[in-house]
N, C-alpha and C positions, 0 to 999 in steps of 0.2 A: 379767568373763568369763561368757558365758551358761552355764546349767546343762547344756545339751545338749552343749556342748563340753568341759566340765570332766571328766566321767566317762571318756571315751575318752583324754583327755590324761593323766589319772592312771594309767590302765592302761598306756599306752605308756611313761610315765616309770618305772613300777615294773618293767616288763619290760626296758626299756633299762638300768636300774640293775643288775638281776640279770645281764644280759648283760655289762655292763662289769665286774662283780665276777668273773664267770667268766674274762673276758679277763685281769684283773689277777692272779688266782690262777694262771692258766696262765703268765703272765710270771714270777711269783715262782718257780714250780716248774720253769721251763724249763732252768735250769742243770743240774739233775739229769740231764736227757736228754743234755746236751752232755758231761757227765762220763762218762756210761755209753756214749757213742759210741766209746770206746776199743775196745770189742768191738761191732761193728756190729749184730748181732742183738739184743744186750742193750739197746743204745741205743733201738732201735725199741720194744721192750717197755716200757722205762722211760718213753718219751714217751707211749705209749698209757696207761699207768697214771697218769702225772701229769695227763693230760688228763681222765681220769675223776675223779680226786681234785679237780681244779679245778672241774669241773662240779658235783660234789656239794657242795663247800665253798661255791661261789658261790650255789647255790640255797638252802642252809641259812642262810648269813649274810644274804643278800638278803631272804628271807622273814621271818627273825627281826627284821631291822631294820624292815621294813614293818609287821610285827605290833606291834612296840614303839611305833612312831609312832601306830598306830591305837588302842592299848590304852586311852588316856585318854578318847577320844571315843566309841569304839564297841568295847567289850571283846569282844562276840561276833564281830564282824568280824575282830578281831585273832586270836582263837582259830581261826577258820576259815582265815585266811591261813596261820597257823603250822602247822595240821594239813595243809593242802595242801602246803606246803613240805616237811614231814617225809615225807609220803607219796611225793612225787616223788623226794626224795633216796634213800629206801629202794627205790623202784621202778627206779631207773636201773641198779644192778648186776644186779638180777633180769632186766631186759630184755636186758642185754648177755649174760648167761649163756644165756638162752633162744634168742637169735639163733643160737648154735651155729656161729659161723664158725671155720674152722680157721686156723692160723697161715699167713701168706703165705710163698711160696717166695722164697728169697733168691738174688739174682744174684751174680756174681763179685766185685762191689765192695761187697757187704754191704747193698744196698738191696732193699726188697721188689720182687719181680718182678711187673709188672702183666700179666695175661693177658687178652686180649680174649675175651669169650664170645659 
């Protein structure tokens, strides 16, 4: 494999792996939202929470795995990858809080009401 192709391929594989981890964690936590759907508004909140938890867990586990794989060959690169992963995982909740969105309006059937702006 040419060296010019190897670097982007490694980056893509790492990002795809983290994406698949997030997807897997979302599937694992999905039944919590189904159980909470007994009360429709609570189900929506639980699904949002499990999505955030899946995102944070996927980023942390993915970057920790990548850093562990790099640790033997390039320890500094491993520490940088781990630091970036921890920073992103801690930044996600802060960005969500800063966004300042209000809770959606709920229609008669317990689903979020989409209002065109």
